[in-house]
C-alpha positions in Angstrom: -35.8 -79.7 29.1 -36.6 -77.8 32.3 -37.8 -80.2 35.0 -37.4 -79.0 38.6 -36.7 -76.1 40.8 -34.6 -76.5 43.9 -33.4 -73.7 46.1 -30.2 -74.2 48.2 -28.4 -71.9 50.6 -25.0 -71.3 49.0 -22.7 -69.1 50.9 -22.7 -66.1 53.2 -22.6 -62.6 51.7 -21.0 -59.7 53.5 -23.9 -57.3 52.9 -26.6 -57.6 55.5 -25.1 -61.0 56.6 -27.3 -62.7 54.1 -26.9 -65.9 52.1 -27.0 -66.3 48.3 -29.8 -68.7 47.4 -29.7 -70.6 44.1 -32.2 -72.3 41.9 -31.0 -75.6 40.6 -32.6 -76.6 37.3 -31.7 -79.9 35.7 -31.0 -80.0 32.0 -30.3 -82.9 29.7 -26.6 -82.8 28.7 -25.7 -81.4 25.4 -26.8 -78.3 23.5 -29.6 -77.5 26.0 -27.2 -76.3 28.6 -25.3 -74.1 26.2 -28.5 -72.7 24.8 -29.8 -71.9 28.4 -26.5 -70.1 29.2 -26.7 -68.2 25.9 -30.3 -67.1 26.3 -30.1 -66.1 30.0 -26.7 -64.4 29.6 -28.5 -61.8 27.5 -30.6 -60.9 30.5 -28.1 -59.8 33.2 -30.6 -57.4 34.8 -32.8 -60.3 35.9 -31.3 -63.7 36.7 -28.7 -63.7 33.9 -26.5 -66.6 33.1 -26.1 -69.5 35.5 -23.3 -69.0 38.1 -22.4 -72.7 37.9 -22.9 -75.8 35.9 -22.0 -79.2 37.2 -20.9 -80.5 40.6 -22.8 -78.9 43.5 -19.9 -79.8 45.9 -17.7 -77.2 44.2 -20.3 -74.6 45.5 -20.1 -76.0 49.0 -23.5 -77.8 48.6 -23.1 -81.0 50.5 -26.4 -82.6 49.7 -28.3 -81.6 46.6 -31.2 -83.8 47.8 -31.8 -81.8 51.0 -32.8 -78.3 49.8 -33.4 -75.4 52.2 -36.6 -74.6 50.3 -38.7 -76.6 47.9 -38.8 -80.3 47.2 -35.8 -82.6 46.6 -35.1 -83.6 43.0 -33.8 -86.7 41.3 -31.1 -86.5 38.7 -31.6 -88.9 35.8 -28.9 -90.3 33.6 -27.6 -87.6 31.3 -28.8 -84.7 33.4 -26.6 -81.9 34.7 -27.4 -79.5 37.5 -27.4 -75.8 36.5 -27.5 -73.1 39.2 -28.9 -69.6 38.9 -29.2 -66.9 41.6 -32.7 -67.0 43.1 -35.2 -64.4 44.2 -35.2 -65.8 47.7 -31.9 -63.9 48.3 -33.3 -60.4 48.1 -36.5 -61.4 49.8 -34.5 -62.8 52.7 -32.4 -59.6 52.9 -35.6 -57.5 52.8 -37.1 -59.4 55.6 -33.9 -59.0 57.7 -33.8 -55.3 57.1 -37.4 -54.9 58.5 -38.4 -52.3 55.9 -42.0 -50.9 56.6 -43.2 -51.6 53.1 -41.9 -53.8 50.2 -43.6 -54.8 47.0 -42.2 -58.1 45.6 -43.3 -61.6 44.6 -44.0 -64.7 46.6 -43.9 -68.4 45.5 -46.7 -68.9 43.2 -47.5 -65.2 43.0 -45.4 -63.3 40.6 -45.0 -59.5 40.6 -46.3 -58.2 37.2 -44.9 -54.9 36.0 -44.9 -53.0 32.7 -41.3 -53.6 31.9 -40.7 -55.5 28.6 -38.2 -58.3 28.4 -36.4 -56.3 25.7 -35.9 -53.5 28.3 -34.1 -55.9 30.6 -31.5 -57.0 28.1 -28.0 -55.7 28.6 -26.5 -53.8 31.5 -28.1 -50.4 30.6 
């Protein structure tokens, strides 16, 4: 079951000297993790499959409970952290590039477009 969102700075990227930000969502161990990977892997044009499941230290995250954005989370017995790329990454790159106009989303304010989920499946 989806419980929390947590965004952590992960590592430096070469392009624009930016960082990759991740959303950490906690899932109960078992078939839910596999199902989440299966469902999201079919959508590589959006967030796609998680880039990591398990120990945050293997990503270089020293303290899961000290996020760069958002509120800290607690991990209950039987839960496993699952990490997806986050929309903060492109937003940070856009802010650094100082473009004169950008249309995007903000926390709590999603960008709504006329693209169907079916159109986002696959790499085409």
